[in-house]
Steps between C-alpha positions, in 0.01 A plus 500: 500500500402516865442820693808429715718467190366832361579674835849344498555616141390850585729504803797389288417759232476774765840403642662494158349841424630641829849360435500650150383840625757496784786405260398769249474759779843413633654532153311827446604635841863415436491659153324817623736543798808449292376726221391778734771498766808350334452614138310823591221443248197682647245328272627148408330322212436128437478395135443866407213537753534767770272674739477774754259667737385840397592775747392819320183622328675618184307245288153563646230400418632195304757400763455603864712503813493153654459320167751244379625519142636201312739574215638298210824583325438577129721515198353843417264752648248735340353838575210445738658201679519524881851394604688453821850646492786626711562874514853637492507497879391135517132550587265245352213688328194407297392751229357504151716549192384826336780541249791297355818705436789326328429164669440655843164562658340816633254395770222660700283397790131513392420724800799730447460832318827469298723236356808394688804719431732207439505234230492133593753275322390154385747341744329673790158344422399208722201418281157592370218488753287199397282474810386710797384328817284766674564544870732201554831691487536519876436130546734394221763747619483349846522146362809598303672614819712247692251518793198448278649206314601338833146542628362345178738205541390467864136487393587226254677310776202533732263370229739209437516421868119514529463264206749258647336514844152439353633210288672333795200544723273349231738199460511451875116515523473238221757275669324524835168391351156595623487675837226272639716188490337302227153550381209286402 
């Protein structure tokens, strides 16, 4: 396989990848916007996966302000699990289960002195924290906003345009032949 064919193949693969990312982002954007603004779901999930930026230090030192937590919906939860849940006033919170009372959960932030006064029902749980991405909560939070997702799509479009421009310029240079009008 010639070097030109390898470059062409890489260019095609890059374009397919960019199209795939753009389509997935558009579907994701539409889902997130509909879920958040039309259905009023503050933390939408996809296939049981959810996530949120951490805005308080109640789970220090394990989870810090500015981290991003990824959750997965479980069939059951155990004492010691860190879960994301909605409080009675609709606030999304991430705390550890310290006690199970008749199928509901008493939770506590690791940095808090006392357990939460309320019990969390199983229906209020978004999921168990399965991963913490340190320090990327602000970036992911921005990318999940309409402005952030539009900027990301614009960057993809610019990369696409740059690839197309480079490809066309390369084809034109090959069609024009050597610049010195011939050669030896």
